[in-house]
N, C-alpha and C positions, 0 to 999 in steps of 0.2 A: 458896908460895901457891896453893892450888886455882883452876883456871880456872873462873869462873861460868858454867853453862849459861844460856840464856835460858829464862825461864819463861813460861807461858801469858800472864800478866798483862802481859808486857812488850810485847805486839803489839795491845792492845786486844781487842774481843770476836772472837768467831768470825766474826760477821756483818761486821766491818770488814774482813775478809780475803778477802772474796769479790768476784766481779767488779761494777762498779758496775752496770751492766745487769740484773743479777739482783737485787742489792740494792734497787733503785729500782723492781722489776717489781711491778705492781698487778695483781689479778685482777678478772674480772667479779664484781660481788659485790652479791648480792640478799639478803644473810644477814639485814639489819635486817627486810626484808619477809618473809622465811621464818620469823623468830622471832615476828613479830606474827601471821602466818598460823596458827602451832601455837597460839597463845594464843586466836585467835577461834574455830578449828574450823569445819568445813564450808565451808572455801575450797576454789573451783574454781581450779586452779593452769594458768594459760595463759602462763607466762613462759618456758618451756623450748622450744627448736627440735627438737621430735620429737612424732610422732603417738602415739596410744594404741593401736595394734595391734602385736603382736608380730610377728616375721618370719615369714613364710608357712611352712607346715609342709613344702613340697617342699625349700625352701633349707635348712632346719634339718636335714632328713633327709639331704641330700647332705653335710653337714659331719659329721654322725654316723656316715654309712657310711665317710667318710675315717678317722674315728677308729678305727672297728671294723676296718678294713683296715690299721691301722698307721701311719697318716701322721702320726708324732709326732716325726719326725726333722728336721734342718735341711734346708731347701730351698737345694740348693748354687747355684741360679742366682739370683744377688742381685735381678735385675729382676723375679723372679717366676716361679712356674710356667709352664714353656712352654705348657701347654695354655691358661692363662689369659691370657698376653701374646698368644698367637695369637688367643684369642677376643676380646680387647680390639681388637686390629687388625680383626677382621671387623666387630665391632659399630660402632665409630668410622666404618670406611668406608662400611658401611650407613647409618649416621644421618647422615653429612654428605656423603655421595656423592662421596667424593674419597679416593684411597688414603691410609690412615694406616698405615704399616708398623709391623711388631712392635717394631723399634728405637726408636720414638718413645714407647713407653710403659713405665713402671716401676710395679709394684705396690708400696704403702706400707701401714703399719698405720694407716690412717685418713687422711682429708682433711687433717686438722692436720699430720700427720706429711709428706705431699705438700708443703704450704706451707712447713714449716720446712726441708725438703730443698730446695726451688726456691729460697728466699730465700737460704739458706745458699750455695747454688752459685754466686750472683751479686753478693751484698753484701759489701762490704768496710767496716771500721771507717773513719769519716771520710766515706763516701759518703751518699746519701740516696736514698729511695724515695717517689715521690709516690703518694699513695692517694685514692681518692674517700670522701668522707663524706656522710652518716651509713654506718657501716661495721661489720660484725662486729669487735669488738675484738680478737680475736686477730690480725688482719692487722697492724695498727699495734704491737702488743705482739712479734710475731715480727720485725718490721724492727728494733725496738729491741734485741731480744735478739742480733740478728746485729751489733749495734754501730753500724747506721746510723741517720740521721735519719728518723723517719717524718714526712712533710711532707703534711698533709691538704688537699685542695681540695673545698670543698662544692659539692654538687650544688645548683643553683637550685631554688627552690620558688615556685611560685604556687598553681595547682590541682592541681599534680603536680610530682614531681621530674624535672629534666632536667639534662643534661650540657652545660658549656660548654666545647667543646673548647680554644678559646683560652686559657681560664684555666688548664686543665690543663697545655698546653704551655708558657705562661707562667711556670709555677711549676717547671719543669725548668732546670737550670743545668749546669756542666760536672761537677759531682758527683753527678748524678743518674744511678743505675744502672737504675731501674725505674719503670714506672707500674704500679700494682696495683688491681685493682677486683674485684667480685663481679657476675654477671649470670646470672640475675637476682639481684637484690640481697638480701642480708639486711642490714638489716631492711626497706627500702623496697619491694622489690619492682620498682624501677627495673631496665629491661632495655635493654642496648646493642642499638642497631639495627646492621643489616649495614653501613650507610655510616659509622656512628660507628667499629665496628671496622675498616674499611678505613683510616679516616683515623689511627687509632692505629697501625696496622701500617705505613701509609706514613710516619708519624712516626719510627717505630722505625728504618725502613731508611735514613732520611736521618740519623739521631743516633747510631745504635748503642744506644740505650736499650732495655732489655728490656720486654715487654708481659707482665703476669702477670695472667692472668684465671682468678679462681675461679668455675668452673661448676657447683659442686656442686648447684645448683637448676635446672641447665639442661633436666631432663626434665620438670620442674614448671612447665611453661609451658601456658598456656590457649588459645594462638592457633594452635599447630602441634605437632607431634610433638616437637620440641625447640625451644629458645630459639636465636638466632643464635649462632653460635660463631666465636671467631677460627680454630678449626681448619679452617672451611670456606675459608679465605682464605690462611693461612701456608704456607709451603713449609717443606721439610725442613730448611734452614738458617737459616730466620728466627729472630730472637732472640724467642721466643714461649715461654712456660711455662702450661700449663693445669691447674688443681689439680681434681680430681674425687674423688667418693667414692660408695660403694654405700649410705651412711647414710640418705639422705632418700628417693630415689626407690625403694628396695627395702626400706624400713623395717629397717636394719641398724645403726642408731647404735652398739649396743654391742659390735658384731663389731669394729671398728677395722681397717676395710679399705677402701682407696681406691687412687688411682693418680695419677701425675704424667706428663702428655704433654710432651715436650721436643724439640729438635732431634736428629735422628739422630746428629748428630756429637759429642754429649757423653754418648752412652749409656754410654761406659764410665767417665767420670768420676762419672756418677750412680749406677753399679753399686758403685763403689769406696766412695763416700760412703755408700751404702746398708749396706755391709760394716761400717763403722765406727760408724754410727748406731745401727743395730738389728739387724744381721744378717738382714735380710729379714723376711718375714710368715708367719706360722704356716701350715702347709701344708694342715689341715683347714679352716682359715677361707679360704683361697683356694679350697678345693674347694666352700665355699658360694657363694662369690662367683662361681665359673664356672657354676654352675646358675643364679644369678640372670641372668647375662648371656645365657645360651643359652636359658632358658625362663622367665624372669621378666617379660616383657612384660606378661601379664595382672596382675601385681602393680602395676606402673608405672602401667597404666592405672586400676586401681582406688584406687590412692592419689591420683593427679590429679583423677578424680572426686570423691572425698571431700573433697579439699581445694578444689576448685572449688565444690562444695555449702557448705563452712563459709564460704568468702569471700563468696558470694552472702548467706548468711544474715547475716553480720556487716553487710554493707552495707545489706541490708534493714532490718535493726533499728535501725542506729546513723545512717545516712546522712540528713541533713534534721533530725536531732534537734538542737535549739539548744546543747545541751552539749557536743558532739562535733564537732571539726574533722577531716574525713576528706580525704585526697588523692584524686585518682581512683582508680577500681578497679585493683589491680595487674594486670599481665598475667601475673605468674608469682610463684614464691616460696611461703612458708608463712605469711604474716604480713599482719595489717593494722597500719599504724604511723600513729597519728592523736594528736590532741591535745585537751586539755580546753579549752573557751573560756574565756579569760580567765587561764589558769594557765600561767606560764612555767617552772615548775620540775616537771620530771619526777618527781623524787623524792616531792615532795609530793603530786602527783597520782594517784601509785601507792598512796600510803598513802590518800588520800581514796577510792579505789576499793575498795582493800582493806577499809577500815573500813565504808564505807556499803554496799558491794556483795558483799562476801566473794569477790570475784575478784582472782587473782594476776597482775599484768603486769610486763614487764620495763621499767624507765625509761629513757628515751631517752639520758641522759648517758653510758650506757655505750657507745654508737655514736658518740659525738663530740661536741664543743662545739655544733656546728651543729644536734644532734638534741636539745637539752636540754629542749626542751617537749614532745617526743613520747613515746608510750608504744607498746611493741611487744606484740602479742597474737598467739599461736600460733593458727590456726584449723583446724589438721588434726586434728580431733576429732570423735567421735561426736555426732550433730545434737542428742540429748537434752541432755548436760551443756553443749555450746556454746549452745543455746537458753537454756538455765537462766542460764548465766553473763550472756548479753547481756540477758536480761529483767531480771535484777537491777540491771544497769548502767542500763538505762533508767528502771526505777522508783526507782533511788536518785538520779537526777538529774532527775526529773521535777518 
């Protein structure tokens, strides 16, 4: 009698055969809003976290020149082109006024890849990572993809968002591998103080728990050249990872190039992981990033000035209006994060603003349960369309 081979239907659907973390993964979803926006027409979309300016011509020209010179091969140094990692060392050393050696930086295909690389380095299934909420949803999802438990700790809120360190430390237990946050925060603009960063670092030194600081918005800080960074405090062997990217401060979102700062002692392991995750970042993209670091400070200054003008305009139009509940003005980041008076459901609030004002905003539930009543609006826009959007909102809720 012939032996029966298992058929496809013997094991259920293809989906049932994949990892539970992937099967249960959901994505940031504004699809319903986008469909409604297409039907309405004339919608000003302010839901995405990027500006409306293309990357500056000199940065683009540097990448084109690299292509013309034949920079289309593998980059054999997995941690990045030596010229770029050396430039990162010089840039960070100058910015934070303390030595950040070459061995502490690895170039990645975007800040998201830096986050994935860093969390994959330190998280095991069965462990957990404590993270601050409201939060960019990719942080919790990446913890989940690593097989660890995402454990949110909400920021306090009265007239502004604030950190309760005792609450963060109390959320940690024997299975906690990391405390993760963004500063300045996406979406709130909350920014960790130097004292708060020192307290987190001291806690890490006592417990062995890693500190993972997403500092992608670090240069988009209105009170100094850069927001306070844990790199100003951490030594080479401290359990600290810092996520960063060229996307926001240099208007390079579509380039997919960022970097991970890590202890020098794990550089070899990070390089090995890079080889098997993505085999490095394209050389001509790194050439553009190198130009941005070495010659792009005017770009950073222009983006920060435009962002500050957008933030000031949003608060001038909305603050004090009875329909809108605004926190204190953020000290950094790209967003206003506010609520509608009497509206507890961010999804319904977004639909109301879309229908009444034809302005597209991101609903707060995407950033965590504690943010369900809030709406995120990107203010890195030219003044005319941003003013039109704000005027529409004010008129709609007059």
